[in-house]
N, C-alpha and C positions, 0 to 999 in steps of 0.2 A: 226461231225462237231461242237457241241456243246463243246465237250471235248477239240477240237482244240482252240476253241476261249478262253474257261476258261484258257487253258494251256498259250495262249499268254498274257492274261491279269493280271494273277496270280502275275509275277514279277513286273509288273507295280504297282498294290495295295501294295506289299510289300514295293517298294521303297518309295511310297508316304507315307505310315505308318511310316515307318523309320524317313523321313524328318522331320514329325510333330513332333516326339518324342525328336529328336535331338535338333530341336528347343526350345522346351519347356524346356528341360534338361538345355541348355545353358543358358536359361532365368531365371530360377529359381535358377540356381548356382550363378549368379551375385549377390555381397553383396548388402543389401539394404541400403540405405543411409538415416539416419534420417535427419530431417528438421533442420537446426541449428537454435537455438533460439536465439531470439534478446537480447541483453544487457539489463538488467534492467536499467530504467532511476532513480530509487530509491537507495538512500545510505543504507550502511549496519546498521543494528540495534545494533551492539554490544556496542555503546557509551551510549545507553539511561538508562544504570543502573549506568551510572557514573556522578555524578553532574555536572552541567556547572561551568567553572570556577567562581570565586567569583567575582561578580560584583565590579567594582571599579568606573571609570567615567560612566555617564550614569546610575546611580541609582536613582531611586526616593523613596521617602516614601509613602506607600500606605495611601490612603485616610482614615484618623482617622474615619471618618463618616461611613465607610463600615465595616458593623458588620460581613462581611464573611470572612474577612482577617484572616487567621491562625486557622480557627475554622471549616473547611471542614472534610467530611469523607474520610478516605482513599480510593485509587483506589480499585476496586473490585479484589477478590481472583481469577484471570482468566488469562491464559496463552495463549499468542497467537503467531503464526509463523510470522516469517519476509518474506517480499516479496522476498528479495535475497538470502533466504536459511539460514544455519546456524543455532545456537541454538534458539530455542523458547525464548520469552520474557516474564517474568512473571510481570504482571502491578505492583505488590505491589512492585517490586525492582525498578520501575522508579523513579527517582529522579528530582525533578524541581529545578528551575523553569522550567515549561514545558507548551506547549500549545498544547493538542491533537484534532485532527480534524478528525470526523467520516463523511466519505462520500460514494457516490456509483457514479458510471460513468453514471447512468441513471437519476440522480437527477439534474435538471438544476441550481437551486441554489449552489449545491456544485461545480459543474464545473465553475460557475461564481466565486465563492469566492478562488477557489485553488489557482490561480497565488498572492493573496494577501498573503498568507501563504507562499508561495515560497520567496517572497520577504522579509516578515518578518524574515525568517530562515538567510536570507544573512545579513540583516540589524542587526540583534542581535547578529550574530557571535557566540561567545563561552558564551555568558550571557545567553541563553535560549534554552533550546530544542524545536524544533518543529517537532511534531510526526504526521503522518497520520494513521488513521485505515480503511482500505478500507473493506466496509460491504456490505454484500448480492450482491456480484458482480463476475463477471468472471475474471480470470487472464488476459486474451487478451484485455478486454474492460480495466482494469485498467491500463494497460502496455500502451496503445493507449493514454488515456488521458494524462498520465505522459509524454509522447514523444511530443504530441502535443502542451501540455500547458508549457512544460518547467520545471517541477516538479520534484525536485530530492530529497526533504528531506526524512529521513527514513520513511518507510511505513510497517506497520504490517497487518495482514489480519486476518478478522471475516468472516468465509464464512456462518456463519448464523446470529444470532441476540443475540448471548451470552453477547456481550458487553452492547448492549441497555437493554437487560432485567435485568442485573445486576444493570444497573443505574436507572431501571425503567423508561427510556426514549425511545420513539420510532420515534423522530422527526429526519430528515434529512433536512440540515446538522446539525450536533451536536458538539459543541465545549467545549472542557473542560479546565480550567486553574489550575495548579497543582502547589502546593507551594514546597518549598525545602524538605519536610518532606513526600511528596507523597500524600497530601491531596488534593482532590478537592474543591477549594474555590470558585469556580463560574462555572456555566454551562450556554451556550448560545445556544437558538435555535431560534433565532430571525430570521433567515432568512440569506441570503449571507452577508458576512462581507466584508467590504471594507479595506482599509489600516489605514485610519483615526480611524475607531470604533476599529480594531484591536490593534493599538497603544495604544488606550485609554483603553482598557480592560487590555491590559498587565501592563500598569502603575499603573491602579487603585487597580488591584487586585493581582499583583505580584512584584509590587515596581520596574519595569524594565522599564526604559524610553529607546525607540527605536528611533534612530534617522530616521527622515523623508527621 
């Protein structure tokens, strides 16, 4: 009797096993589709080593009382990757006048001032480089901030603290003003900068008057 029952059940067990195997094989054979990456909100970094166009109208004379004009240290010998990919950028090759903003998505004053830097990049046009350095942050968080705040100027990436260590500064946010020879003529760590203060710093230390 037991043999008869086993003989009846055996084909059913074989069929059930074959069905699971077939389903599993069909599923594993299906090609996996990687999640499409969102396009970067930031511009490419290829132009950062090319000096901005020579200012004509809208150029101011730096304040003669400011002893830092033309006397700063060169940017650190450090190479950073560009958020959009492509060739890494050696900071020593960056030519100003330029404003470099070091920020992170988890820093409230950084988020507060980023739109002012975006407006500066638009108002200055080809007279000034506005450059971001996203530091100690994740790519997804930086991308989200760029998208949410409409920030699109070129963005370098410092995954650790290499740039801040080289500058011997650990403040967030941190803003560097760089002259045409690639020298840091002013460093600002006073907190979130607004449009008026940014315009004042650029005129005073770089000699570029940005329209309001």
